[in-house]
All heavy atoms as TSV, in Angstrom:
chain	resi	resn	atom	element	x	y	z
A	1	MET	N	N	-20.600	-38.098	-37.270
A	1	MET	CA	C	-21.172	-36.829	-36.881
A	1	MET	C	C	-22.305	-36.498	-37.844
A	1	MET	O	O	-22.147	-36.586	-39.050
A	1	MET	CB	C	-20.099	-35.740	-36.928
A	1	MET	CG	C	-20.653	-34.361	-36.670
A	1	MET	SD	S	-19.420	-33.078	-36.369
A	1	MET	CE	C	-18.835	-32.753	-37.994
A	2	LEU	N	N	-23.435	-36.113	-37.300
A	2	LEU	CA	C	-24.560	-35.658	-38.096
A	2	LEU	C	C	-24.210	-34.304	-38.673
A	2	LEU	O	O	-23.756	-33.418	-37.962
A	2	LEU	CB	C	-25.809	-35.540	-37.220
A	2	LEU	CG	C	-27.050	-34.968	-37.872
A	2	LEU	CD1	C	-27.533	-35.926	-38.954
A	2	LEU	CD2	C	-28.124	-34.765	-36.844
A	3	THR	N	N	-24.392	-34.157	-39.978
A	3	THR	CA	C	-24.047	-32.888	-40.599
A	3	THR	C	C	-25.279	-32.222	-41.178
A	3	THR	O	O	-26.163	-32.894	-41.692
A	3	THR	CB	C	-23.012	-33.082	-41.726
A	3	THR	OG1	O	-23.603	-33.872	-42.750
A	3	THR	CG2	C	-21.746	-33.732	-41.206
A	4	PRO	N	N	-25.320	-30.923	-41.120
A	4	PRO	CA	C	-26.451	-30.203	-41.684
A	4	PRO	C	C	-26.293	-29.925	-43.165
A	4	PRO	O	O	-26.866	-28.993	-43.692
A	4	PRO	CB	C	-26.452	-28.902	-40.880
A	4	PRO	CG	C	-25.029	-28.685	-40.536
A	4	PRO	CD	C	-24.455	-30.074	-40.341
A	5	SER	N	N	-25.527	-30.763	-43.880
A	5	SER	CA	C	-25.262	-30.488	-45.288
A	5	SER	C	C	-26.542	-30.531	-46.114
A	5	SER	O	O	-26.669	-29.810	-47.097
A	5	SER	CB	C	-24.233	-31.468	-45.845
A	5	SER	OG	O	-24.694	-32.796	-45.683
A	6	GLY	N	N	-27.496	-31.358	-45.746
A	6	GLY	CA	C	-28.770	-31.381	-46.456
A	6	GLY	C	C	-29.509	-30.073	-46.300
A	6	GLY	O	O	-30.116	-29.562	-47.235
A	7	LEU	N	N	-29.465	-29.493	-45.122
A	7	LEU	CA	C	-30.096	-28.197	-44.892
A	7	LEU	C	C	-29.378	-27.131	-45.701
A	7	LEU	O	O	-30.008	-26.279	-46.311
A	7	LEU	CB	C	-30.056	-27.841	-43.410
A	7	LEU	CG	C	-30.668	-26.486	-43.067
A	7	LEU	CD1	C	-32.173	-26.515	-43.292
A	7	LEU	CD2	C	-30.371	-26.115	-41.642
A	8	ASP	N	N	-28.068	-27.196	-45.733
A	8	ASP	CA	C	-27.285	-26.221	-46.484
A	8	ASP	C	C	-27.679	-26.265	-47.957
A	8	ASP	O	O	-27.860	-25.238	-48.588
A	8	ASP	CB	C	-25.798	-26.501	-46.298
A	8	ASP	CG	C	-24.921	-25.459	-46.964
A	8	ASP	OD1	O	-25.313	-24.287	-46.966
A	8	ASP	OD2	O	-23.865	-25.829	-47.473
A	9	ARG	N	N	-27.853	-27.461	-48.511
A	9	ARG	CA	C	-28.248	-27.586	-49.916
A	9	ARG	C	C	-29.677	-27.114	-50.130
A	9	ARG	O	O	-29.990	-26.460	-51.104
A	9	ARG	CB	C	-28.105	-29.033	-50.377
A	9	ARG	CG	C	-26.681	-29.449	-50.644
A	9	ARG	CD	C	-26.634	-30.784	-51.358
A	9	ARG	NE	N	-27.302	-31.834	-50.622
A	9	ARG	CZ	C	-26.740	-32.628	-49.728
A	9	ARG	NH1	N	-25.470	-32.482	-49.454
A	9	ARG	NH2	N	-27.429	-33.566	-49.115
A	10	GLY	N	N	-30.557	-27.446	-49.200
A	10	GLY	CA	C	-31.965	-27.113	-49.363
A	10	GLY	C	C	-32.273	-25.655	-49.097
A	10	GLY	O	O	-33.055	-25.031	-49.808
A	11	GLU	N	N	-31.666	-25.090	-48.075
A	11	GLU	CA	C	-31.963	-23.716	-47.673
A	11	GLU	C	C	-30.905	-22.724	-48.150
A	11	GLU	O	O	-31.159	-21.544	-48.204
A	11	GLU	CB	C	-32.060	-23.631	-46.137
A	11	GLU	CG	C	-33.096	-24.550	-45.529
A	11	GLU	CD	C	-34.521	-24.136	-45.858
A	11	GLU	OE1	O	-34.748	-22.933	-46.066
A	11	GLU	OE2	O	-35.380	-25.010	-45.911
A	12	GLY	N	N	-29.698	-23.210	-48.422
A	12	GLY	CA	C	-28.632	-22.329	-48.875
A	12	GLY	C	C	-27.866	-21.648	-47.764
A	12	GLY	O	O	-27.046	-20.774	-48.028
A	13	HIS	N	N	-28.120	-22.033	-46.504
A	13	HIS	CA	C	-27.417	-21.417	-45.374
A	13	HIS	C	C	-27.546	-22.320	-44.148
A	13	HIS	O	O	-28.291	-23.292	-44.162
A	13	HIS	CB	C	-27.995	-20.034	-45.069
A	13	HIS	CG	C	-29.448	-20.069	-44.715
A	13	HIS	ND1	N	-29.897	-20.437	-43.467
A	13	HIS	CD2	C	-30.547	-19.821	-45.448
A	13	HIS	CE1	C	-31.214	-20.393	-43.449
A	13	HIS	NE2	N	-31.636	-20.027	-44.647
A	14	LEU	N	N	-26.804	-21.992	-43.101
A	14	LEU	CA	C	-26.881	-22.733	-41.838
A	14	LEU	C	C	-27.438	-21.872	-40.719
A	14	LEU	O	O	-27.272	-22.184	-39.554
A	14	LEU	CB	C	-25.489	-23.259	-41.448
A	14	LEU	CG	C	-24.887	-24.292	-42.394
A	14	LEU	CD1	C	-23.481	-24.656	-41.947
A	14	LEU	CD2	C	-25.749	-25.519	-42.463
A	15	ARG	N	N	-28.096	-20.784	-41.055
A	15	ARG	CA	C	-28.726	-19.927	-40.053
A	15	ARG	C	C	-30.163	-20.411	-39.868
A	15	ARG	O	O	-31.036	-20.082	-40.664
A	15	ARG	CB	C	-28.707	-18.470	-40.515
A	15	ARG	CG	C	-27.307	-17.918	-40.697
A	15	ARG	CD	C	-27.311	-16.490	-41.227
A	15	ARG	NE	N	-28.225	-16.265	-42.343
A	15	ARG	CZ	C	-27.900	-16.389	-43.627
A	15	ARG	NH1	N	-26.674	-16.739	-43.956
A	15	ARG	NH2	N	-28.777	-16.153	-44.572
A	16	VAL	N	N	-30.381	-21.168	-38.839
A	16	VAL	CA	C	-31.714	-21.726	-38.605
A	16	VAL	C	C	-32.226	-21.271	-37.247
A	16	VAL	O	O	-31.446	-21.038	-36.321
A	16	VAL	CB	C	-31.708	-23.269	-38.667
A	16	VAL	CG1	C	-31.320	-23.748	-40.053
A	16	VAL	CG2	C	-30.779	-23.862	-37.634
A	17	PRO	N	N	-33.540	-21.134	-37.092
A	17	PRO	CA	C	-34.088	-20.790	-35.786
A	17	PRO	C	C	-33.861	-21.922	-34.790
A	17	PRO	O	O	-33.751	-23.094	-35.174
A	17	PRO	CB	C	-35.585	-20.598	-36.044
A	17	PRO	CG	C	-35.829	-20.910	-37.461
A	17	PRO	CD	C	-34.544	-21.259	-38.121
A	18	ARG	N	N	-33.804	-21.602	-33.525
A	18	ARG	CA	C	-33.560	-22.596	-32.482
A	18	ARG	C	C	-34.573	-23.736	-32.522
A	18	ARG	O	O	-34.246	-24.874	-32.233
A	18	ARG	CB	C	-33.567	-21.931	-31.107
A	18	ARG	CG	C	-33.243	-22.916	-29.988
A	18	ARG	CD	C	-32.898	-22.212	-28.699
A	18	ARG	NE	N	-32.681	-23.146	-27.631
A	18	ARG	CZ	C	-31.588	-23.870	-27.433
A	18	ARG	NH1	N	-30.581	-23.752	-28.260
A	18	ARG	NH2	N	-31.483	-24.697	-26.412
A	19	LYS	N	N	-35.802	-23.475	-32.899
A	19	LYS	CA	C	-36.842	-24.511	-32.907
A	19	LYS	C	C	-36.880	-25.336	-34.193
A	19	LYS	O	O	-37.730	-26.205	-34.334
A	19	LYS	CB	C	-38.204	-23.874	-32.658
A	19	LYS	CG	C	-38.325	-23.313	-31.261
A	19	LYS	CD	C	-39.710	-22.828	-30.975
A	19	LYS	CE	C	-39.786	-22.334	-29.531
A	19	LYS	NZ	N	-41.150	-22.055	-29.129
A	20	HIS	N	N	-35.962	-25.100	-35.109
A	20	HIS	CA	C	-35.942	-25.835	-36.380
A	20	HIS	C	C	-35.616	-27.309	-36.153
A	20	HIS	O	O	-34.713	-27.654	-35.393
A	20	HIS	CB	C	-34.911	-25.231	-37.327
A	20	HIS	CG	C	-34.870	-25.918	-38.647
A	20	HIS	ND1	N	-35.755	-25.624	-39.655
A	20	HIS	CD2	C	-34.078	-26.906	-39.109
A	20	HIS	CE1	C	-35.503	-26.405	-40.687
A	20	HIS	NE2	N	-34.484	-27.190	-40.385
A	21	THR	N	N	-36.367	-28.181	-36.803
A	21	THR	CA	C	-36.110	-29.620	-36.743
A	21	THR	C	C	-35.946	-30.165	-38.159
A	21	THR	O	O	-36.447	-29.577	-39.125
A	21	THR	CB	C	-37.251	-30.383	-36.048
A	21	THR	OG1	O	-38.462	-30.189	-36.776
A	21	THR	CG2	C	-37.419	-29.940	-34.603
A	22	GLU	N	N	-35.254	-31.272	-38.275
A	22	GLU	CA	C	-35.088	-31.996	-39.532
A	22	GLU	C	C	-35.520	-33.427	-39.292
A	22	GLU	O	O	-35.205	-34.014	-38.252
A	22	GLU	CB	C	-33.623	-31.997	-39.979
A	22	GLU	CG	C	-33.100	-30.675	-40.458
A	22	GLU	CD	C	-33.605	-30.308	-41.836
A	22	GLU	OE1	O	-33.562	-31.163	-42.745
A	22	GLU	OE2	O	-34.046	-29.164	-42.001
A	23	THR	N	N	-36.232	-34.005	-40.239
A	23	THR	CA	C	-36.608	-35.414	-40.158
A	23	THR	C	C	-35.654	-36.205	-41.035
A	23	THR	O	O	-35.515	-35.917	-42.221
A	23	THR	CB	C	-38.066	-35.619	-40.615
A	23	THR	OG1	O	-38.912	-34.816	-39.799
A	23	THR	CG2	C	-38.466	-37.073	-40.489
A	24	ILE	N	N	-35.011	-37.189	-40.427
A	24	ILE	CA	C	-34.023	-38.016	-41.122
A	24	ILE	C	C	-34.567	-39.426	-41.220
A	24	ILE	O	O	-35.075	-39.983	-40.243
A	24	ILE	CB	C	-32.685	-38.012	-40.368
A	24	ILE	CG1	C	-32.145	-36.594	-40.314
A	24	ILE	CG2	C	-31.687	-38.957	-41.022
A	24	ILE	CD1	C	-30.943	-36.437	-39.442
A	25	ARG	N	N	-34.471	-40.013	-42.409
A	25	ARG	CA	C	-34.929	-41.383	-42.610
A	25	ARG	C	C	-33.712	-42.292	-42.758
A	25	ARG	O	O	-32.908	-42.100	-43.665
A	25	ARG	CB	C	-35.800	-41.486	-43.847
A	25	ARG	CG	C	-36.352	-42.880	-44.082
A	25	ARG	CD	C	-37.135	-42.975	-45.369
A	25	ARG	NE	N	-38.211	-42.016	-45.436
A	25	ARG	CZ	C	-39.469	-42.260	-45.057
A	25	ARG	NH1	N	-39.774	-43.431	-44.562
A	25	ARG	NH2	N	-40.394	-41.341	-45.173
A	26	ALA	N	N	-33.604	-43.256	-41.846
A	26	ALA	CA	C	-32.524	-44.242	-41.925
A	26	ALA	C	C	-32.892	-45.251	-43.006
A	26	ALA	O	O	-34.032	-45.690	-43.097
A	26	ALA	CB	C	-32.337	-44.929	-40.586
A	27	SER	N	N	-31.944	-45.607	-43.826
A	27	SER	CA	C	-32.217	-46.567	-44.893
A	27	SER	C	C	-31.493	-47.877	-44.623
A	27	SER	O	O	-30.663	-47.966	-43.740
A	27	SER	CB	C	-31.769	-45.988	-46.235
A	27	SER	OG	O	-30.395	-45.721	-46.202
A	28	GLY	N	N	-31.845	-48.875	-45.385
A	28	GLY	CA	C	-31.141	-50.141	-45.295
A	28	GLY	C	C	-31.880	-51.232	-44.555
A	28	GLY	O	O	-31.405	-52.348	-44.472
A	29	ASP	N	N	-33.073	-50.941	-44.005
A	29	ASP	CA	C	-33.785	-51.998	-43.291
A	29	ASP	C	C	-34.836	-52.684	-44.156
A	29	ASP	O	O	-35.536	-53.563	-43.693
A	29	ASP	CB	C	-34.421	-51.462	-42.003
A	29	ASP	CG	C	-35.535	-50.457	-42.252
A	29	ASP	OD1	O	-35.815	-50.166	-43.429
A	29	ASP	OD2	O	-36.112	-49.979	-41.265
A	30	GLY	N	N	-34.976	-52.266	-45.414
A	30	GLY	CA	C	-35.918	-52.914	-46.311
A	30	GLY	C	C	-37.324	-52.354	-46.237
A	30	GLY	O	O	-38.147	-52.636	-47.093
A	31	ASN	N	N	-37.653	-51.546	-45.244
A	31	ASN	CA	C	-38.995	-50.978	-45.096
A	31	ASN	C	C	-39.042	-49.512	-45.474
A	31	ASN	O	O	-40.016	-48.840	-45.163
A	31	ASN	CB	C	-39.477	-51.078	-43.633
A	31	ASN	CG	C	-39.538	-52.482	-43.124
A	31	ASN	OD1	O	-39.481	-53.417	-43.892
A	31	ASN	ND2	N	-39.659	-52.615	-41.833
A	32	GLY	N	N	-38.019	-48.989	-46.046
A	32	GLY	CA	C	-37.999	-47.572	-46.346
A	32	GLY	C	C	-37.336	-46.758	-45.255
A	32	GLY	O	O	-37.165	-45.570	-45.375
A	33	GLY	N	N	-37.002	-47.383	-44.150
A	33	GLY	CA	C	-36.276	-46.703	-43.091
A	33	GLY	C	C	-37.156	-46.135	-42.004
A	33	GLY	O	O	-38.336	-45.886	-42.190
A	34	GLN	N	N	-36.555	-45.955	-40.860
A	34	GLN	CA	C	-37.239	-45.365	-39.704
A	34	GLN	C	C	-36.924	-43.880	-39.660
A	34	GLN	O	O	-35.794	-43.462	-39.855
A	34	GLN	CB	C	-36.764	-46.032	-38.422
A	34	GLN	CG	C	-37.407	-45.484	-37.182
A	34	GLN	CD	C	-36.931	-46.203	-35.931
A	34	GLN	OE1	O	-36.268	-47.230	-36.006
A	34	GLN	NE2	N	-37.272	-45.652	-34.789
A	35	GLU	N	N	-37.938	-43.070	-39.386
A	35	GLU	CA	C	-37.740	-41.633	-39.320
A	35	GLU	C	C	-37.356	-41.189	-37.915
A	35	GLU	O	O	-37.890	-41.692	-36.939
A	35	GLU	CB	C	-39.002	-40.892	-39.756
A	35	GLU	CG	C	-39.283	-41.036	-41.227
A	35	GLU	CD	C	-40.442	-40.176	-41.681
A	35	GLU	OE1	O	-41.149	-39.605	-40.835
A	35	GLU	OE2	O	-40.643	-40.087	-42.891
A	36	THR	N	N	-36.424	-40.254	-37.841
A	36	THR	CA	C	-35.985	-39.670	-36.585
A	36	THR	C	C	-36.013	-38.154	-36.730
A	36	THR	O	O	-35.548	-37.621	-37.729
A	36	THR	CB	C	-34.546	-40.122	-36.252
A	36	THR	OG1	O	-34.504	-41.538	-36.195
A	36	THR	CG2	C	-34.077	-39.543	-34.930
A	37	VAL	N	N	-36.562	-37.481	-35.748
A	37	VAL	CA	C	-36.580	-36.019	-35.755
A	37	VAL	C	C	-35.365	-35.519	-34.980
A	37	VAL	O	O	-35.133	-35.925	-33.846
A	37	VAL	CB	C	-37.888	-35.476	-35.131
A	37	VAL	CG1	C	-37.845	-33.959	-35.054
A	37	VAL	CG2	C	-39.089	-35.944	-35.934
A	38	VAL	N	N	-34.592	-34.658	-35.618
A	38	VAL	CA	C	-33.390	-34.093	-35.023
A	38	VAL	C	C	-33.639	-32.612	-34.774
A	38	VAL	O	O	-34.059	-31.879	-35.673
A	38	VAL	CB	C	-32.178	-34.275	-35.962
A	38	VAL	CG1	C	-30.941	-33.624	-35.386
A	38	VAL	CG2	C	-31.943	-35.748	-36.238
A	39	LYS	N	N	-33.370	-32.159	-33.562
A	39	LYS	CA	C	-33.537	-30.749	-33.202
A	39	LYS	C	C	-32.285	-29.986	-33.639
A	39	LYS	O	O	-31.441	-29.604	-32.839
A	39	LYS	CB	C	-33.774	-30.608	-31.702
A	39	LYS	CG	C	-35.060	-31.272	-31.257
A	39	LYS	CD	C	-35.245	-31.153	-29.770
A	39	LYS	CE	C	-36.537	-31.824	-29.341
A	39	LYS	NZ	N	-36.721	-31.745	-27.881
A	40	LEU	N	N	-32.194	-29.764	-34.940
A	40	LEU	CA	C	-30.992	-29.182	-35.521
A	40	LEU	C	C	-30.754	-27.751	-35.043
A	40	LEU	O	O	-29.630	-27.366	-34.749
A	40	LEU	CB	C	-31.071	-29.221	-37.048
A	40	LEU	CG	C	-29.846	-28.722	-37.797
A	40	LEU	CD1	C	-28.620	-29.557	-37.442
A	40	LEU	CD2	C	-30.093	-28.726	-39.280
A	41	GLY	N	N	-31.805	-26.957	-34.951
A	41	GLY	CA	C	-31.651	-25.570	-34.505
A	41	GLY	C	C	-31.069	-25.479	-33.110
A	41	GLY	O	O	-30.183	-24.663	-32.840
A	42	ALA	N	N	-31.566	-26.316	-32.200
A	42	ALA	CA	C	-31.056	-26.321	-30.821
A	42	ALA	C	C	-29.601	-26.785	-30.800
A	42	ALA	O	O	-28.773	-26.236	-30.070
A	42	ALA	CB	C	-31.916	-27.222	-29.942
A	43	TRP	N	N	-29.279	-27.801	-31.608
A	43	TRP	CA	C	-27.915	-28.314	-31.646
A	43	TRP	C	C	-26.945	-27.232	-32.141
A	43	TRP	O	O	-25.884	-27.017	-31.540
A	43	TRP	CB	C	-27.837	-29.551	-32.540
A	43	TRP	CG	C	-26.476	-30.160	-32.551
A	43	TRP	CD1	C	-25.970	-31.044	-31.653
A	43	TRP	CD2	C	-25.431	-29.896	-33.496
A	43	TRP	NE1	N	-24.669	-31.354	-31.986
A	43	TRP	CE2	C	-24.323	-30.666	-33.110
A	43	TRP	CE3	C	-25.331	-29.096	-34.621
A	43	TRP	CZ2	C	-23.130	-30.650	-33.822
A	43	TRP	CZ3	C	-24.141	-29.080	-35.325
A	43	TRP	CH2	C	-23.063	-29.854	-34.922
A	44	ILE	N	N	-27.319	-26.525	-33.210
A	44	ILE	CA	C	-26.449	-25.476	-33.739
A	44	ILE	C	C	-26.293	-24.354	-32.720
A	44	ILE	O	O	-25.186	-23.868	-32.470
A	44	ILE	CB	C	-26.980	-24.950	-35.088
A	44	ILE	CG1	C	-26.781	-26.016	-36.166
A	44	ILE	CG2	C	-26.279	-23.651	-35.486
A	44	ILE	CD1	C	-27.370	-25.663	-37.510
A	45	ASP	N	N	-27.401	-23.941	-32.108
A	45	ASP	CA	C	-27.344	-22.874	-31.103
A	45	ASP	C	C	-26.464	-23.271	-29.917
A	45	ASP	O	O	-25.618	-22.497	-29.472
A	45	ASP	CB	C	-28.754	-22.530	-30.635
A	45	ASP	CG	C	-28.779	-21.322	-29.721
A	45	ASP	OD1	O	-28.228	-20.272	-30.097
A	45	ASP	OD2	O	-29.359	-21.428	-28.623
A	46	ASN	N	N	-26.653	-24.472	-29.410
A	46	ASN	CA	C	-25.841	-24.945	-28.277
A	46	ASN	C	C	-24.367	-25.043	-28.653
A	46	ASN	O	O	-23.490	-24.702	-27.846
A	46	ASN	CB	C	-26.344	-26.304	-27.786
A	46	ASN	CG	C	-27.679	-26.211	-27.105
A	46	ASN	OD1	O	-28.086	-25.149	-26.637
A	46	ASN	ND2	N	-28.387	-27.330	-27.055
A	47	THR	N	N	-24.083	-25.499	-29.858
A	47	THR	CA	C	-22.696	-25.625	-30.308
A	47	THR	C	C	-22.045	-24.251	-30.394
A	47	THR	O	O	-20.893	-24.080	-29.988
A	47	THR	CB	C	-22.635	-26.345	-31.662
A	47	THR	OG1	O	-23.216	-27.653	-31.504
A	47	THR	CG2	C	-21.210	-26.500	-32.153
A	48	ARG	N	N	-22.775	-23.274	-30.895
A	48	ARG	CA	C	-22.234	-21.910	-30.963
A	48	ARG	C	C	-21.928	-21.372	-29.568
A	48	ARG	O	O	-20.907	-20.742	-29.341
A	48	ARG	CB	C	-23.225	-20.984	-31.651
A	48	ARG	CG	C	-23.266	-21.158	-33.137
A	48	ARG	CD	C	-24.214	-20.164	-33.773
A	48	ARG	NE	N	-24.245	-20.370	-35.206
A	48	ARG	CZ	C	-25.351	-20.436	-35.918
A	48	ARG	NH1	N	-26.536	-20.309	-35.349
A	48	ARG	NH2	N	-25.291	-20.636	-37.213
A	49	ARG	N	N	-22.819	-21.623	-28.630
A	49	ARG	CA	C	-22.626	-21.122	-27.265
A	49	ARG	C	C	-21.440	-21.795	-26.572
A	49	ARG	O	O	-20.836	-21.217	-25.672
A	49	ARG	CB	C	-23.887	-21.346	-26.431
A	49	ARG	CG	C	-25.048	-20.496	-26.868
A	49	ARG	CD	C	-26.307	-20.895	-26.108
A	49	ARG	NE	N	-27.474	-20.293	-26.685
A	49	ARG	CZ	C	-28.036	-19.173	-26.249
A	49	ARG	NH1	N	-27.518	-18.537	-25.217
A	49	ARG	NH2	N	-29.115	-18.687	-26.830
A	50	ARG	N	N	-21.137	-23.013	-26.973
A	50	ARG	CA	C	-20.042	-23.777	-26.344
A	50	ARG	C	C	-18.796	-23.832	-27.221
A	50	ARG	O	O	-17.953	-24.714	-27.041
A	50	ARG	CB	C	-20.528	-25.197	-26.061
A	50	ARG	CG	C	-21.693	-25.226	-25.091
A	50	ARG	CD	C	-22.227	-26.622	-24.907
A	50	ARG	NE	N	-23.390	-26.581	-24.039
A	50	ARG	CZ	C	-24.479	-27.290	-24.224
A	50	ARG	NH1	N	-24.572	-28.120	-25.234
A	50	ARG	NH2	N	-25.495	-27.184	-23.392
A	51	ALA	N	N	-18.674	-22.911	-28.144
A	51	ALA	CA	C	-17.579	-22.937	-29.109
A	51	ALA	C	C	-16.207	-22.966	-28.436
A	51	ALA	O	O	-15.290	-23.636	-28.914
A	51	ALA	CB	C	-17.674	-21.737	-30.054
A	52	ALA	N	N	-16.061	-22.273	-27.321
A	52	ALA	CA	C	-14.763	-22.217	-26.632
A	52	ALA	C	C	-14.359	-23.574	-26.067
A	52	ALA	O	O	-13.179	-23.824	-25.830
A	52	ALA	CB	C	-14.804	-21.183	-25.514
A	53	LYS	N	N	-15.319	-24.471	-25.871
A	53	LYS	CA	C	-15.036	-25.788	-25.295
A	53	LYS	C	C	-14.814	-26.867	-26.353
A	53	LYS	O	O	-14.498	-28.003	-26.014
A	53	LYS	CB	C	-16.185	-26.212	-24.379
A	53	LYS	CG	C	-16.346	-25.305	-23.181
A	53	LYS	CD	C	-17.476	-25.764	-22.306
A	53	LYS	CE	C	-17.660	-24.832	-21.123
A	53	LYS	NZ	N	-18.746	-25.272	-20.252
A	54	LEU	N	N	-14.996	-26.531	-27.624
A	54	LEU	CA	C	-14.829	-27.521	-28.689
A	54	LEU	C	C	-13.351	-27.838	-28.913
A	54	LEU	O	O	-12.497	-26.965	-28.750
A	54	LEU	CB	C	-15.420	-27.003	-29.999
A	54	LEU	CG	C	-16.917	-26.763	-30.034
A	54	LEU	CD1	C	-17.305	-26.135	-31.358
A	54	LEU	CD2	C	-17.685	-28.047	-29.803
A	55	THR	N	N	-13.089	-29.056	-29.323
A	55	THR	CA	C	-11.720	-29.413	-29.686
A	55	THR	C	C	-11.365	-28.682	-30.980
A	55	THR	O	O	-12.249	-28.355	-31.778
A	55	THR	CB	C	-11.564	-30.926	-29.900
A	55	THR	OG1	O	-12.366	-31.317	-31.018
A	55	THR	CG2	C	-11.963	-31.706	-28.660
A	56	PRO	N	N	-10.089	-28.450	-31.217
A	56	PRO	CA	C	-9.695	-27.798	-32.474
A	56	PRO	C	C	-10.183	-28.570	-33.707
A	56	PRO	O	O	-10.603	-27.956	-34.688
A	56	PRO	CB	C	-8.167	-27.767	-32.398
A	56	PRO	CG	C	-7.869	-27.760	-30.934
A	56	PRO	CD	C	-8.939	-28.622	-30.315
A	57	GLN	N	N	-10.145	-29.897	-33.638
A	57	GLN	CA	C	-10.589	-30.690	-34.786
A	57	GLN	C	C	-12.088	-30.516	-35.033
A	57	GLN	O	O	-12.525	-30.366	-36.168
A	57	GLN	CB	C	-10.276	-32.179	-34.589
A	57	GLN	CG	C	-10.667	-33.036	-35.770
A	57	GLN	CD	C	-9.944	-32.634	-37.048
A	57	GLN	OE1	O	-8.730	-32.492	-37.052
A	57	GLN	NE2	N	-10.688	-32.436	-38.125
A	58	ARG	N	N	-12.889	-30.513	-33.965
A	58	ARG	CA	C	-14.338	-30.326	-34.124
A	58	ARG	C	C	-14.630	-28.948	-34.708
A	58	ARG	O	O	-15.473	-28.790	-35.575
A	58	ARG	CB	C	-15.034	-30.502	-32.771
A	58	ARG	CG	C	-16.529	-30.257	-32.749
A	58	ARG	CD	C	-17.343	-31.176	-33.645
A	58	ARG	NE	N	-17.199	-32.566	-33.390
A	58	ARG	CZ	C	-18.035	-33.319	-32.690
A	58	ARG	NH1	N	-19.101	-32.809	-32.162
A	58	ARG	NH2	N	-17.802	-34.599	-32.532
A	59	ARG	N	N	-13.924	-27.951	-34.241
A	59	ARG	CA	C	-14.107	-26.585	-34.748
A	59	ARG	C	C	-13.748	-26.520	-36.237
A	59	ARG	O	O	-14.471	-25.920	-37.030
A	59	ARG	CB	C	-13.232	-25.634	-33.928
A	59	ARG	CG	C	-13.266	-24.205	-34.316
A	59	ARG	CD	C	-14.359	-23.481	-33.614
A	59	ARG	NE	N	-14.465	-22.120	-34.131
A	59	ARG	CZ	C	-14.699	-21.077	-33.401
A	59	ARG	NH1	N	-14.884	-21.193	-32.111
A	59	ARG	NH2	N	-14.794	-19.901	-33.949
A	60	THR	N	N	-12.656	-27.179	-36.617
A	60	THR	CA	C	-12.236	-27.220	-38.023
A	60	THR	C	C	-13.287	-27.919	-38.874
A	60	THR	O	O	-13.619	-27.459	-39.971
A	60	THR	CB	C	-10.873	-27.941	-38.149
A	60	THR	OG1	O	-9.903	-27.210	-37.397
A	60	THR	CG2	C	-10.432	-28.042	-39.590
A	61	ASP	N	N	-13.816	-29.036	-38.372
A	61	ASP	CA	C	-14.847	-29.778	-39.108
A	61	ASP	C	C	-16.096	-28.921	-39.320
A	61	ASP	O	O	-16.676	-28.905	-40.406
A	61	ASP	CB	C	-15.228	-31.059	-38.371
A	61	ASP	CG	C	-14.115	-32.089	-38.342
A	61	ASP	OD1	O	-13.151	-31.966	-39.142
A	61	ASP	OD2	O	-14.193	-33.012	-37.515
A	62	LEU	N	N	-16.508	-28.211	-38.292
A	62	LEU	CA	C	-17.698	-27.366	-38.394
A	62	LEU	C	C	-17.442	-26.163	-39.308
A	62	LEU	O	O	-18.325	-25.758	-40.061
A	62	LEU	CB	C	-18.150	-26.916	-37.008
A	62	LEU	CG	C	-18.729	-28.033	-36.141
A	62	LEU	CD1	C	-18.920	-27.551	-34.710
A	62	LEU	CD2	C	-20.035	-28.552	-36.712
A	63	ASP	N	N	-16.234	-25.622	-39.259
A	63	ASP	CA	C	-15.879	-24.535	-40.169
A	63	ASP	C	C	-15.983	-25.009	-41.624
A	63	ASP	O	O	-16.467	-24.271	-42.491
A	63	ASP	CB	C	-14.460	-24.024	-39.907
A	63	ASP	CG	C	-14.365	-23.170	-38.659
A	63	ASP	OD1	O	-15.409	-22.647	-38.200
A	63	ASP	OD2	O	-13.235	-23.018	-38.144
A	64	ALA	N	N	-15.538	-26.238	-41.888
A	64	ALA	CA	C	-15.587	-26.792	-43.236
A	64	ALA	C	C	-17.032	-26.957	-43.730
A	64	ALA	O	O	-17.287	-26.900	-44.940
A	64	ALA	CB	C	-14.858	-28.137	-43.289
A	65	LEU	N	N	-17.966	-27.128	-42.808
A	65	LEU	CA	C	-19.387	-27.252	-43.158
A	65	LEU	C	C	-20.043	-25.898	-43.377
A	65	LEU	O	O	-21.180	-25.810	-43.820
A	65	LEU	CB	C	-20.153	-27.996	-42.064
A	65	LEU	CG	C	-19.833	-29.466	-41.914
A	65	LEU	CD1	C	-20.517	-30.012	-40.666
A	65	LEU	CD2	C	-20.263	-30.238	-43.150
A	66	GLY	N	N	-19.319	-24.832	-43.030
A	66	GLY	CA	C	-19.862	-23.485	-43.202
A	66	GLY	C	C	-20.521	-22.930	-41.962
A	66	GLY	O	O	-21.377	-22.045	-42.054
A	67	MET	N	N	-20.128	-23.417	-40.794
A	67	MET	CA	C	-20.697	-22.935	-39.532
A	67	MET	C	C	-20.414	-21.460	-39.353
A	67	MET	O	O	-19.292	-21.007	-39.572
A	67	MET	CB	C	-20.097	-23.728	-38.368
A	67	MET	CG	C	-20.634	-23.355	-37.020
A	67	MET	SD	S	-22.300	-23.932	-36.861
A	67	MET	CE	C	-22.380	-24.228	-35.118
A	68	ARG	N	N	-21.446	-20.708	-38.971
A	68	ARG	CA	C	-21.286	-19.283	-38.685
A	68	ARG	C	C	-21.223	-19.131	-37.180
A	68	ARG	O	O	-22.138	-19.525	-36.482
A	68	ARG	CB	C	-22.452	-18.489	-39.243
A	68	ARG	CG	C	-22.504	-18.569	-40.735
A	68	ARG	CD	C	-23.624	-17.738	-41.261
A	68	ARG	NE	N	-23.071	-16.986	-42.358
A	68	ARG	CZ	C	-23.482	-15.814	-42.737
A	68	ARG	NH1	N	-24.479	-15.240	-42.120
A	68	ARG	NH2	N	-22.923	-15.202	-43.737
A	69	TRP	N	N	-20.150	-18.576	-36.682
A	69	TRP	CA	C	-19.956	-18.435	-35.242
A	69	TRP	C	C	-20.438	-17.089	-34.805
A	69	TRP	O	O	-20.771	-16.806	-33.748
A	69	TRP	CB	C	-18.495	-18.643	-34.877
A	69	TRP	CG	C	-17.993	-19.960	-35.333
A	69	TRP	CD1	C	-17.261	-20.205	-36.460
A	69	TRP	CD2	C	-18.215	-21.227	-34.736
A	69	TRP	NE1	N	-17.024	-21.557	-36.572
A	69	TRP	CE2	C	-17.591	-22.203	-35.512
A	69	TRP	CE3	C	-18.883	-21.647	-33.590
A	69	TRP	CZ2	C	-17.608	-23.558	-35.205
A	69	TRP	CZ3	C	-18.900	-22.988	-33.283
A	69	TRP	CH2	C	-18.265	-23.936	-34.079
């Protein structure tokens, strides 16, 4: 599962605008890694809207990350 822990460390919170993106660099290929843009704001917003449909384990995992519902 992709976690917003880097954002939490950098920004100090998980309240991001819907249009917020994060660029992630995959490592291990010897070239410095390939960059991928993740629409983190949309993912967090969608997850909040679908909270009632999440499994208990997923909800617990997100709570542990500091998700604000």
